[in-house]
N, C-alpha and C positions, 0 to 999 in steps of 0.2 A: 212659453215650451220653446221658441226662437232664443229667449234671453239664457237659458239653460243650457243651451248648444251653446251657443259664445261664451259663456263660462267655462265648458268645457276644452273649450280650444285653448283658451287665458291660462288655464289651469294646468293643459297639455303644454303649451312653451314657456309657461313660468316653471315647471316644474323638471322642464332639459336643460334651462337656464343654469334653475341653481344646482341641478346636478353637474353642468361644467363648471362653475365657479366652485363649489368644493372640492372637486379634482384637482382644479389650477390653486387652492389655495391652502389643502393641508397635505396635498401630494399623495393622497392614495391614489392606488395603482390598479384596485380591483375591488373585488367585490358586491355590492350591492348598488351602487353610483355609475362603477363601471359598464358593469349590465347594463342598467338603464340608460344608459348614453349607446352603448357599441350598436344597436339598430338604426340611430337617426347618423353614426358615421359614414353612413355611406347612400347615398344616392339610390342604387339601385333597391337598396334593401326599403328605404322610405318609397320610394315609386312603389313596391310592389306589396306595402301593406295599406297603402292608401288605397289602392285600388280595391284590395280586397272590401274594403269601407264602402267603395262607391260600388261595387257589384253586387253587395249585402245591400245596399240602399236598392238600385233599382229592383230587385228579384224579391222586396218585403218580406214581411212574415213568414214564412221563420229563417229563412235565410241570413235576414238581416242582423239577429242576433249570432247564427247559429254558426255561419262561418267566424266569423271572430272570437270566435270559444274554441273552434275545430283547430281552427291553424296554429294559434299559442301552445295549444297542447300538444298538438303533430310534432311544433317545430322544437318544444321542450324535448321528445323525443328523440327528434333528430338528435339533437346535443347530447345527448347522453348516449347513443351511440358512438358518438364522435370523444365523447371524453372517456368511454371504454377501451377506444382503440380501432372502431371498425368505423372506419371514415370510406366517405361515397369517391368514386372518379367526378370530374368535372362538375366540382359544386357552384365555381363563381357561373358556368355558362347553365349550369340550372339556375341560378337567382335572378341572370341576366334573361331566361327564357320566360322566368314566371312573371317578371314584367311584362316582357311580350304580350303572353297570352293571353294574364288577367287583365292587360291593358286592354286588350283586343276583344275580350268580352264587354268592357264596360262600352269601348268605341260602338260596337252592333249591337251594344243592347241582348244580348244573348241569355236569352232564360231556360236552359236544360232543368230537367227533375233537380230536386233538391239535392238526393242521393250524388250525381254528375257531379254538382257542384262542388261537393264538400272532397268526390275524389279528386277532383282538382285543385282545389287549394293544401289536401293533405300532402298532396304528392310534392308540388313546390315548397310548402311547410318543412320537410325533411332538407333540404337543399339551405334553406337559411338557418335550421337549426343546428348542420353540420359547420355552418362557417361561423355560427356563436360559439358553439363548442372547443372546434379548433383553436380559434382564436383567447381563450381561456389566460389569464394573465397566468403566470408560473406562481406558487405558493399561496392563492385565493380559495376562499374558499367556493365550489361550483356550484354548491344548494343557492348561497345569497347571491352569488354572480349570477345563473338562471332566471331566480326570481325577478332580477333586475331588468332583463331582457326581455322575459316573457310579460311585464307590466307597459313596458316601454310599447313594446308590439300592440298589446291591447291599447294603449293611446294612442295610437296611429290609425289603427283599426277605426277607432271613434271618431279619429280625426275625417278620417273615409265616409264614414258614416253620417256626420256633420254636412259636412258640405255637401254627401249626397240627398241632401233634403231639399235641396234646390230640383232635383229630380222631379217632385211633384208641382213645382210653381209652373204658370208659364213660361215656356220657353227654357225652362230649366233640361230640359231632356236631353237638348241642343250641347247647352254649357257641359252636361256631365260627357256626355259622350265625347266630345272636344279635347274633357282632360283624360279620358281613356285614349284618345290618340296620343295624346302628348305622351302619357305615360309607355303606350307603345315604342312613341320614337324613341325616347329617350332608354327602353329596354333593349333596342337595336344597337344603340351607340352603343351600351353596355357590353351588347352579345357579340360585336365586333372587337372590342376592346380584349374580349375575354379568349377568343380563336386566337386572337392574333398575337 
């Protein structure tokens, strides 16, 4: 079980580096590889995605698999809205707030009803999707690009879940909550940057 999780983390890391390498060597500016690399181009996105996985791990089944499925689906819907010209105001603020709120959920180990946790991640997923949708490179296939950022987001969630498994070890809950606190701190930094 532990080996499988470690392998999943290495696959994720390798995928990101291969995507970056391919972009650098063949000059590709869009499509799947750009979508795949887009969520890891900003620490605010990374923090929120990992927080979803950590929180799901704390909440256990069925949240541990439901939240990482709901988030990319709603995120794709948010991107679709942006692609058809229905943008939301305050996208960067929403993304920064997602790191603050989701990090706080992990830090305080808040365990609401499943429906409430789904609403939380869905709300913030729309803002992340809007950012991805508005940053689609010109003359690129939006569907292929979207598949790329959904896959990358799922891998970030999986990374959070994998790290979150230490929650079930002795002393693990303290470490996971500390990670949540670090995500909150990062989110506040991004929030002040977005507001200022």
